[in-house]
PDB file with SEQRES, HELIX, SHEET and CRYST1 records, atoms N, CA, C and O in Angstrom:
SEQRES   1 A   65  UNK UNK UNK UNK UNK UNK UNK UNK UNK UNK UNK UNK UNK          
SEQRES   2 A   65  UNK UNK UNK UNK UNK UNK UNK UNK UNK UNK UNK UNK UNK          
SEQRES   3 A   65  UNK UNK UNK UNK UNK UNK UNK UNK UNK UNK UNK UNK UNK          
SEQRES   4 A   65  UNK UNK UNK UNK UNK UNK UNK UNK UNK UNK UNK UNK UNK          
SEQRES   5 A   65  UNK UNK UNK UNK UNK UNK UNK UNK UNK UNK UNK UNK UNK          
HELIX    1 AA1 UNK A    3  UNK A   11  1                                   9    
HELIX    2 AA2 UNK A   53  UNK A   55  5                                   3    
SHEET    1 AA1 2 UNK A  14  UNK A  15  0                                        
SHEET    2 AA1 2 UNK A  63  UNK A  64 -1                                        
SHEET    1 AA2 5 UNK A  48  UNK A  52  0                                        
SHEET    2 AA2 5 UNK A  36  UNK A  41 -1                                        
SHEET    3 AA2 5 UNK A  23  UNK A  31 -1                                        
SHEET    4 AA2 5 UNK A  18  UNK A  20 -1                                        
SHEET    5 AA2 5 UNK A  56  UNK A  58 -1                                        
CRYST1    1.000    1.000    1.000  90.00  90.00  90.00 P 1           1          
ATOM      1  N   UNK A   1       0.867  -1.166   0.006  1.00  0.00           N  
ATOM      2  CA  UNK A   1       0.036  -0.031   0.031  1.00  0.00           C  
ATOM      3  C   UNK A   1       0.831   1.338  -0.049  1.00  0.00           C  
ATOM      4  O   UNK A   1       1.824   1.419   0.675  1.00  0.00           O  
ATOM      5  N   UNK A   2       0.561   2.243  -0.715  1.00  0.00           N  
ATOM      6  CA  UNK A   2       1.332   3.465  -0.728  1.00  0.00           C  
ATOM      7  C   UNK A   2       0.893   4.341   0.396  1.00  0.00           C  
ATOM      8  O   UNK A   2      -0.224   4.233   0.902  1.00  0.00           O  
ATOM      9  N   UNK A   3       1.845   5.266   0.805  1.00  0.00           N  
ATOM     10  CA  UNK A   3       1.601   6.092   1.975  1.00  0.00           C  
ATOM     11  C   UNK A   3       0.424   7.011   1.802  1.00  0.00           C  
ATOM     12  O   UNK A   3      -0.257   7.288   2.789  1.00  0.00           O  
ATOM     13  N   UNK A   4       0.147   7.487   0.662  1.00  0.00           N  
ATOM     14  CA  UNK A   4      -1.065   8.391   0.493  1.00  0.00           C  
ATOM     15  C   UNK A   4      -2.379   7.570   0.684  1.00  0.00           C  
ATOM     16  O   UNK A   4      -3.329   8.085   1.274  1.00  0.00           O  
ATOM     17  N   UNK A   5      -2.443   6.332   0.205  1.00  0.00           N  
ATOM     18  CA  UNK A   5      -3.676   5.534   0.473  1.00  0.00           C  
ATOM     19  C   UNK A   5      -3.814   5.232   1.954  1.00  0.00           C  
ATOM     20  O   UNK A   5      -4.925   5.233   2.484  1.00  0.00           O  
ATOM     21  N   UNK A   6      -2.796   4.994   2.572  1.00  0.00           N  
ATOM     22  CA  UNK A   6      -2.826   4.636   4.009  1.00  0.00           C  
ATOM     23  C   UNK A   6      -3.298   5.786   4.824  1.00  0.00           C  
ATOM     24  O   UNK A   6      -4.002   5.597   5.816  1.00  0.00           O  
ATOM     25  N   UNK A   7      -2.920   7.013   4.422  1.00  0.00           N  
ATOM     26  CA  UNK A   7      -3.293   8.327   5.102  1.00  0.00           C  
ATOM     27  C   UNK A   7      -4.762   8.495   4.754  1.00  0.00           C  
ATOM     28  O   UNK A   7      -5.535   8.905   5.620  1.00  0.00           O  
ATOM     29  N   UNK A   8      -5.170   8.211   3.582  1.00  0.00           N  
ATOM     30  CA  UNK A   8      -6.653   8.338   3.325  1.00  0.00           C  
ATOM     31  C   UNK A   8      -7.501   7.439   4.022  1.00  0.00           C  
ATOM     32  O   UNK A   8      -8.617   7.838   4.354  1.00  0.00           O  
ATOM     33  N   UNK A   9      -7.104   6.175   4.319  1.00  0.00           N  
ATOM     34  CA  UNK A   9      -7.818   5.218   5.055  1.00  0.00           C  
ATOM     35  C   UNK A   9      -7.905   5.732   6.413  1.00  0.00           C  
ATOM     36  O   UNK A   9      -8.988   5.631   6.988  1.00  0.00           O  
ATOM     37  N   UNK A  10      -6.913   6.272   7.009  1.00  0.00           N  
ATOM     38  CA  UNK A  10      -6.889   6.704   8.370  1.00  0.00           C  
ATOM     39  C   UNK A  10      -7.898   7.883   8.498  1.00  0.00           C  
ATOM     40  O   UNK A  10      -8.601   7.967   9.506  1.00  0.00           O  
ATOM     41  N   UNK A  11      -7.977   8.776   7.511  1.00  0.00           N  
ATOM     42  CA  UNK A  11      -8.815   9.928   7.603  1.00  0.00           C  
ATOM     43  C   UNK A  11     -10.242   9.677   7.116  1.00  0.00           C  
ATOM     44  O   UNK A  11     -11.078  10.579   7.182  1.00  0.00           O  
ATOM     45  N   UNK A  12     -10.546   8.435   6.613  1.00  0.00           N  
ATOM     46  CA  UNK A  12     -11.773   8.133   6.017  1.00  0.00           C  
ATOM     47  C   UNK A  12     -12.918   8.077   7.117  1.00  0.00           C  
ATOM     48  O   UNK A  12     -12.637   7.572   8.204  1.00  0.00           O  
ATOM     49  N   UNK A  13     -14.040   8.509   6.916  1.00  0.00           N  
ATOM     50  CA  UNK A  13     -15.285   8.323   7.695  1.00  0.00           C  
ATOM     51  C   UNK A  13     -15.787   6.961   7.766  1.00  0.00           C  
ATOM     52  O   UNK A  13     -16.497   6.558   8.688  1.00  0.00           O  
ATOM     53  N   UNK A  14     -15.382   6.211   6.710  1.00  0.00           N  
ATOM     54  CA  UNK A  14     -15.839   4.765   6.613  1.00  0.00           C  
ATOM     55  C   UNK A  14     -14.769   3.838   7.164  1.00  0.00           C  
ATOM     56  O   UNK A  14     -13.597   4.208   7.236  1.00  0.00           O  
ATOM     57  N   UNK A  15     -15.167   2.642   7.548  1.00  0.00           N  
ATOM     58  CA  UNK A  15     -14.301   1.582   8.076  1.00  0.00           C  
ATOM     59  C   UNK A  15     -13.839   0.888   6.735  1.00  0.00           C  
ATOM     60  O   UNK A  15     -14.671   0.307   6.037  1.00  0.00           O  
ATOM     61  N   UNK A  16     -12.554   0.949   6.392  1.00  0.00           N  
ATOM     62  CA  UNK A  16     -11.966   0.342   5.243  1.00  0.00           C  
ATOM     63  C   UNK A  16     -11.227  -0.887   5.661  1.00  0.00           C  
ATOM     64  O   UNK A  16     -10.351  -0.812   6.522  1.00  0.00           O  
ATOM     65  N   UNK A  17     -11.552  -2.045   5.072  1.00  0.00           N  
ATOM     66  CA  UNK A  17     -10.891  -3.339   5.392  1.00  0.00           C  
ATOM     67  C   UNK A  17      -9.473  -3.409   4.953  1.00  0.00           C  
ATOM     68  O   UNK A  17      -9.207  -3.337   3.754  1.00  0.00           O  
ATOM     69  N   UNK A  18      -8.506  -3.552   5.893  1.00  0.00           N  
ATOM     70  CA  UNK A  18      -6.998  -3.613   5.537  1.00  0.00           C  
ATOM     71  C   UNK A  18      -6.545  -4.801   6.321  1.00  0.00           C  
ATOM     72  O   UNK A  18      -6.990  -5.078   7.435  1.00  0.00           O  
ATOM     73  N   UNK A  19      -5.603  -5.514   5.657  1.00  0.00           N  
ATOM     74  CA  UNK A  19      -4.975  -6.693   6.309  1.00  0.00           C  
ATOM     75  C   UNK A  19      -3.496  -6.644   6.211  1.00  0.00           C  
ATOM     76  O   UNK A  19      -2.925  -6.037   5.305  1.00  0.00           O  
ATOM     77  N   UNK A  20      -2.872  -7.299   7.165  1.00  0.00           N  
ATOM     78  CA  UNK A  20      -1.396  -7.435   7.228  1.00  0.00           C  
ATOM     79  C   UNK A  20      -1.141  -8.993   7.384  1.00  0.00           C  
ATOM     80  O   UNK A  20      -1.552  -9.561   8.395  1.00  0.00           O  
ATOM     81  N   UNK A  21      -0.507  -9.646   6.454  1.00  0.00           N  
ATOM     82  CA  UNK A  21      -0.280 -11.052   6.447  1.00  0.00           C  
ATOM     83  C   UNK A  21      -1.546 -11.842   6.694  1.00  0.00           C  
ATOM     84  O   UNK A  21      -1.537 -12.831   7.427  1.00  0.00           O  
ATOM     85  N   UNK A  22      -2.702 -11.380   6.046  1.00  0.00           N  
ATOM     86  CA  UNK A  22      -3.922 -12.043   6.128  1.00  0.00           C  
ATOM     87  C   UNK A  22      -4.778 -11.764   7.400  1.00  0.00           C  
ATOM     88  O   UNK A  22      -5.858 -12.330   7.576  1.00  0.00           O  
ATOM     89  N   UNK A  23      -4.262 -10.887   8.262  1.00  0.00           N  
ATOM     90  CA  UNK A  23      -4.943 -10.661   9.495  1.00  0.00           C  
ATOM     91  C   UNK A  23      -5.535  -9.273   9.389  1.00  0.00           C  
ATOM     92  O   UNK A  23      -4.816  -8.325   9.073  1.00  0.00           O  
ATOM     93  N   UNK A  24      -6.822  -9.123   9.643  1.00  0.00           N  
ATOM     94  CA  UNK A  24      -7.532  -7.754   9.552  1.00  0.00           C  
ATOM     95  C   UNK A  24      -6.876  -6.856  10.667  1.00  0.00           C  
ATOM     96  O   UNK A  24      -6.723  -7.256  11.822  1.00  0.00           O  
ATOM     97  N   UNK A  25      -6.498  -5.598  10.220  1.00  0.00           N  
ATOM     98  CA  UNK A  25      -5.849  -4.661  11.088  1.00  0.00           C  
ATOM     99  C   UNK A  25      -6.427  -3.265  11.013  1.00  0.00           C  
ATOM    100  O   UNK A  25      -7.060  -2.909  10.019  1.00  0.00           O  
ATOM    101  N   UNK A  26      -6.220  -2.466  12.051  1.00  0.00           N  
ATOM    102  CA  UNK A  26      -6.655  -1.010  11.985  1.00  0.00           C  
ATOM    103  C   UNK A  26      -5.317  -0.175  11.877  1.00  0.00           C  
ATOM    104  O   UNK A  26      -4.401  -0.365  12.678  1.00  0.00           O  
ATOM    105  N   UNK A  27      -5.241   0.677  10.947  1.00  0.00           N  
ATOM    106  CA  UNK A  27      -4.053   1.485  10.863  1.00  0.00           C  
ATOM    107  C   UNK A  27      -4.266   2.756  11.744  1.00  0.00           C  
ATOM    108  O   UNK A  27      -5.168   3.565  11.527  1.00  0.00           O  
ATOM    109  N   UNK A  28      -3.387   2.858  12.727  1.00  0.00           N  
ATOM    110  CA  UNK A  28      -3.412   3.849  13.773  1.00  0.00           C  
ATOM    111  C   UNK A  28      -2.671   5.126  13.324  1.00  0.00           C  
ATOM    112  O   UNK A  28      -3.136   6.244  13.549  1.00  0.00           O  
ATOM    113  N   UNK A  29      -1.484   4.920  12.672  1.00  0.00           N  
ATOM    114  CA  UNK A  29      -0.634   6.035  12.386  1.00  0.00           C  
ATOM    115  C   UNK A  29       0.239   5.589  11.144  1.00  0.00           C  
ATOM    116  O   UNK A  29       0.527   4.406  10.962  1.00  0.00           O  
ATOM    117  N   UNK A  30       0.641   6.603  10.306  1.00  0.00           N  
ATOM    118  CA  UNK A  30       1.559   6.370   9.189  1.00  0.00           C  
ATOM    119  C   UNK A  30       2.832   7.133   9.470  1.00  0.00           C  
ATOM    120  O   UNK A  30       2.826   8.258   9.970  1.00  0.00           O  
ATOM    121  N   UNK A  31       3.971   6.445   9.113  1.00  0.00           N  
ATOM    122  CA  UNK A  31       5.304   7.068   9.345  1.00  0.00           C  
ATOM    123  C   UNK A  31       6.023   7.235   7.946  1.00  0.00           C  
ATOM    124  O   UNK A  31       6.617   6.305   7.400  1.00  0.00           O  
ATOM    125  N   UNK A  32       5.917   8.467   7.435  1.00  0.00           N  
ATOM    126  CA  UNK A  32       6.354   8.771   6.136  1.00  0.00           C  
ATOM    127  C   UNK A  32       7.886   8.636   6.055  1.00  0.00           C  
ATOM    128  O   UNK A  32       8.417   8.295   4.998  1.00  0.00           O  
ATOM    129  N   UNK A  33       8.584   8.895   7.144  1.00  0.00           N  
ATOM    130  CA  UNK A  33      10.031   8.904   7.052  1.00  0.00           C  
ATOM    131  C   UNK A  33      10.673   7.533   6.836  1.00  0.00           C  
ATOM    132  O   UNK A  33      11.801   7.431   6.354  1.00  0.00           O  
ATOM    133  N   UNK A  34       9.940   6.487   7.199  1.00  0.00           N  
ATOM    134  CA  UNK A  34      10.530   5.128   6.926  1.00  0.00           C  
ATOM    135  C   UNK A  34       9.497   4.208   6.309  1.00  0.00           C  
ATOM    136  O   UNK A  34       9.674   2.991   6.357  1.00  0.00           O  
ATOM    137  N   UNK A  35       8.354   4.766   5.692  1.00  0.00           N  
ATOM    138  CA  UNK A  35       7.403   3.957   4.994  1.00  0.00           C  
ATOM    139  C   UNK A  35       6.816   2.877   5.820  1.00  0.00           C  
ATOM    140  O   UNK A  35       6.628   1.778   5.298  1.00  0.00           O  
ATOM    141  N   UNK A  36       6.490   3.095   7.129  1.00  0.00           N  
ATOM    142  CA  UNK A  36       5.838   2.134   7.914  1.00  0.00           C  
ATOM    143  C   UNK A  36       4.563   2.721   8.492  1.00  0.00           C  
ATOM    144  O   UNK A  36       4.266   3.903   8.319  1.00  0.00           O  
ATOM    145  N   UNK A  37       3.839   1.893   9.163  1.00  0.00           N  
ATOM    146  CA  UNK A  37       2.537   2.270   9.785  1.00  0.00           C  
ATOM    147  C   UNK A  37       2.443   1.569  11.202  1.00  0.00           C  
ATOM    148  O   UNK A  37       2.977   0.474  11.377  1.00  0.00           O  
ATOM    149  N   UNK A  38       1.821   2.157  12.111  1.00  0.00           N  
ATOM    150  CA  UNK A  38       1.531   1.531  13.398  1.00  0.00           C  
ATOM    151  C   UNK A  38       0.118   1.018  13.192  1.00  0.00           C  
ATOM    152  O   UNK A  38      -0.784   1.750  12.783  1.00  0.00           O  
ATOM    153  N   UNK A  39      -0.047  -0.265  13.490  1.00  0.00           N  
ATOM    154  CA  UNK A  39      -1.374  -1.001  13.313  1.00  0.00           C  
ATOM    155  C   UNK A  39      -1.524  -1.903  14.563  1.00  0.00           C  
ATOM    156  O   UNK A  39      -0.637  -2.151  15.380  1.00  0.00           O  
ATOM    157  N   UNK A  40      -2.800  -2.352  14.568  1.00  0.00           N  
ATOM    158  CA  UNK A  40      -3.192  -3.429  15.539  1.00  0.00           C  
ATOM    159  C   UNK A  40      -4.250  -4.304  14.988  1.00  0.00           C  
ATOM    160  O   UNK A  40      -5.124  -3.815  14.272  1.00  0.00           O  
ATOM    161  N   UNK A  41      -4.231  -5.627  15.287  1.00  0.00           N  
ATOM    162  CA  UNK A  41      -5.234  -6.455  14.786  1.00  0.00           C  
ATOM    163  C   UNK A  41      -6.557  -6.123  15.361  1.00  0.00           C  
ATOM    164  O   UNK A  41      -6.642  -5.752  16.532  1.00  0.00           O  
ATOM    165  N   UNK A  42      -7.614  -6.241  14.581  1.00  0.00           N  
ATOM    166  CA  UNK A  42      -8.929  -5.851  15.054  1.00  0.00           C  
ATOM    167  C   UNK A  42      -9.385  -6.687  16.233  1.00  0.00           C  
ATOM    168  O   UNK A  42     -10.115  -6.181  17.085  1.00  0.00           O  
ATOM    169  N   UNK A  43      -8.975  -7.976  16.319  1.00  0.00           N  
ATOM    170  CA  UNK A  43      -9.364  -8.831  17.511  1.00  0.00           C  
ATOM    171  C   UNK A  43      -8.412  -8.827  18.630  1.00  0.00           C  
ATOM    172  O   UNK A  43      -8.573  -9.586  19.586  1.00  0.00           O  
ATOM    173  N   UNK A  44      -7.354  -7.946  18.549  1.00  0.00           N  
ATOM    174  CA  UNK A  44      -6.355  -7.930  19.627  1.00  0.00           C  
ATOM    175  C   UNK A  44      -5.734  -6.530  19.750  1.00  0.00           C  
ATOM    176  O   UNK A  44      -4.546  -6.291  19.536  1.00  0.00           O  
ATOM    177  N   UNK A  45      -6.635  -5.654  20.107  1.00  0.00           N  
ATOM    178  CA  UNK A  45      -6.268  -4.218  20.080  1.00  0.00           C  
ATOM    179  C   UNK A  45      -5.013  -3.875  20.939  1.00  0.00           C  
ATOM    180  O   UNK A  45      -4.417  -2.824  20.707  1.00  0.00           O  
ATOM    181  N   UNK A  46      -4.629  -4.633  21.822  1.00  0.00           N  
ATOM    182  CA  UNK A  46      -3.425  -4.372  22.704  1.00  0.00           C  
ATOM    183  C   UNK A  46      -2.183  -4.740  21.949  1.00  0.00           C  
ATOM    184  O   UNK A  46      -1.120  -4.298  22.385  1.00  0.00           O  
ATOM    185  N   UNK A  47      -2.176  -5.468  20.908  1.00  0.00           N  
ATOM    186  CA  UNK A  47      -1.019  -5.898  20.146  1.00  0.00           C  
ATOM    187  C   UNK A  47      -0.615  -4.861  19.003  1.00  0.00           C  
ATOM    188  O   UNK A  47      -0.662  -5.151  17.808  1.00  0.00           O  
ATOM    189  N   UNK A  48      -0.242  -3.713  19.461  1.00  0.00           N  
ATOM    190  CA  UNK A  48       0.249  -2.677  18.564  1.00  0.00           C  
ATOM    191  C   UNK A  48       1.614  -3.019  17.950  1.00  0.00           C  
ATOM    192  O   UNK A  48       2.528  -3.394  18.684  1.00  0.00           O  
ATOM    193  N   UNK A  49       1.769  -2.902  16.668  1.00  0.00           N  
ATOM    194  CA  UNK A  49       3.105  -3.083  16.068  1.00  0.00           C  
ATOM    195  C   UNK A  49       3.343  -2.153  14.883  1.00  0.00           C  
ATOM    196  O   UNK A  49       2.391  -1.638  14.297  1.00  0.00           O  
ATOM    197  N   UNK A  50       4.530  -1.947  14.549  1.00  0.00           N  
ATOM    198  CA  UNK A  50       4.950  -1.152  13.365  1.00  0.00           C  
ATOM    199  C   UNK A  50       5.298  -2.020  12.277  1.00  0.00           C  
ATOM    200  O   UNK A  50       6.131  -2.905  12.471  1.00  0.00           O  
ATOM    201  N   UNK A  51       4.748  -1.869  11.131  1.00  0.00           N  
ATOM    202  CA  UNK A  51       4.878  -2.770   9.956  1.00  0.00           C  
ATOM    203  C   UNK A  51       5.161  -1.888   8.723  1.00  0.00           C  
ATOM    204  O   UNK A  51       4.845  -0.699   8.684  1.00  0.00           O  
ATOM    205  N   UNK A  52       5.740  -2.505   7.776  1.00  0.00           N  
ATOM    206  CA  UNK A  52       6.029  -1.895   6.451  1.00  0.00           C  
ATOM    207  C   UNK A  52       4.745  -1.729   5.743  1.00  0.00           C  
ATOM    208  O   UNK A  52       3.875  -2.600   5.748  1.00  0.00           O  
ATOM    209  N   UNK A  53       4.631  -0.493   5.079  1.00  0.00           N  
ATOM    210  CA  UNK A  53       3.423  -0.188   4.269  1.00  0.00           C  
ATOM    211  C   UNK A  53       3.232  -1.221   3.200  1.00  0.00           C  
ATOM    212  O   UNK A  53       2.100  -1.630   2.943  1.00  0.00           O  
ATOM    213  N   UNK A  54       4.314  -1.670   2.553  1.00  0.00           N  
ATOM    214  CA  UNK A  54       4.172  -2.645   1.493  1.00  0.00           C  
ATOM    215  C   UNK A  54       3.551  -4.035   1.934  1.00  0.00           C  
ATOM    216  O   UNK A  54       3.270  -4.898   1.102  1.00  0.00           O  
ATOM    217  N   UNK A  55       3.367  -4.188   3.219  1.00  0.00           N  
ATOM    218  CA  UNK A  55       2.804  -5.480   3.718  1.00  0.00           C  
ATOM    219  C   UNK A  55       1.271  -5.262   4.071  1.00  0.00           C  
ATOM    220  O   UNK A  55       0.617  -6.185   4.556  1.00  0.00           O  
ATOM    221  N   UNK A  56       0.730  -4.046   3.821  1.00  0.00           N  
ATOM    222  CA  UNK A  56      -0.663  -3.684   4.094  1.00  0.00           C  
ATOM    223  C   UNK A  56      -1.406  -3.857   2.764  1.00  0.00           C  
ATOM    224  O   UNK A  56      -0.887  -3.454   1.723  1.00  0.00           O  
ATOM    225  N   UNK A  57      -2.644  -4.463   2.774  1.00  0.00           N  
ATOM    226  CA  UNK A  57      -3.480  -4.689   1.680  1.00  0.00           C  
ATOM    227  C   UNK A  57      -4.930  -4.328   2.013  1.00  0.00           C  
ATOM    228  O   UNK A  57      -5.498  -4.806   2.995  1.00  0.00           O  
ATOM    229  N   UNK A  58      -5.546  -3.421   1.118  1.00  0.00           N  
ATOM    230  CA  UNK A  58      -6.927  -3.131   1.207  1.00  0.00           C  
ATOM    231  C   UNK A  58      -7.710  -4.279   0.665  1.00  0.00           C  
ATOM    232  O   UNK A  58      -7.358  -4.869  -0.356  1.00  0.00           O  
ATOM    233  N   UNK A  59      -8.859  -4.620   1.405  1.00  0.00           N  
ATOM    234  CA  UNK A  59      -9.617  -5.761   1.002  1.00  0.00           C  
ATOM    235  C   UNK A  59     -11.089  -5.466   0.877  1.00  0.00           C  
ATOM    236  O   UNK A  59     -11.640  -4.772   1.732  1.00  0.00           O  
ATOM    237  N   UNK A  60     -11.678  -5.904  -0.033  1.00  0.00           N  
ATOM    238  CA  UNK A  60     -13.135  -5.946  -0.183  1.00  0.00           C  
ATOM    239  C   UNK A  60     -13.904  -4.639  -0.028  1.00  0.00           C  
ATOM    240  O   UNK A  60     -13.281  -3.578   0.009  1.00  0.00           O  
ATOM    241  N   UNK A  61     -15.231  -4.673   0.062  1.00  0.00           N  
ATOM    242  CA  UNK A  61     -15.991  -3.516   0.113  1.00  0.00           C  
ATOM    243  C   UNK A  61     -15.853  -2.826   1.451  1.00  0.00           C  
ATOM    244  O   UNK A  61     -15.400  -3.452   2.409  1.00  0.00           O  
ATOM    245  N   UNK A  62     -16.234  -1.534   1.561  1.00  0.00           N  
ATOM    246  CA  UNK A  62     -16.071  -0.789   2.822  1.00  0.00           C  
ATOM    247  C   UNK A  62     -17.472  -0.916   3.603  1.00  0.00           C  
ATOM    248  O   UNK A  62     -18.523  -1.170   3.014  1.00  0.00           O  
ATOM    249  N   UNK A  63     -17.381  -0.717   4.963  1.00  0.00           N  
ATOM    250  CA  UNK A  63     -18.512  -0.730   5.750  1.00  0.00           C  
ATOM    251  C   UNK A  63     -18.568   0.522   6.570  1.00  0.00           C  
ATOM    252  O   UNK A  63     -17.549   0.916   7.137  1.00  0.00           O  
ATOM    253  N   UNK A  64     -19.779   1.213   6.670  1.00  0.00           N  
ATOM    254  CA  UNK A  64     -19.875   2.355   7.382  1.00  0.00           C  
ATOM    255  C   UNK A  64     -19.642   2.207   8.889  1.00  0.00           C  
ATOM    256  O   UNK A  64     -20.052   1.198   9.461  1.00  0.00           O  
ATOM    257  N   UNK A  65     -19.031   3.130   9.519  1.00  0.00           N  
ATOM    258  CA  UNK A  65     -18.758   3.084  10.924  1.00  0.00           C  
ATOM    259  C   UNK A  65     -19.913   3.516  11.759  1.00  0.00           C  
ATOM    260  O   UNK A  65     -19.818   3.526  12.987  1.00  0.00           O  
TER     261      UNK A  65                                                      
END                                                                             
């Protein structure tokens, strides 16, 4: 995923499905300096991690929050 799209997802009023290694995640923050993002799995919100943007994938239709 490119940094611009990740930022759009963070700022979107809709919930956009994103996964990292097949696990649905929420993007908390984008770090442009090193092309990474802070994310956490939707089912394990305490497991915050920093991952490379190229490992994030947008999936399927969006759902309203």
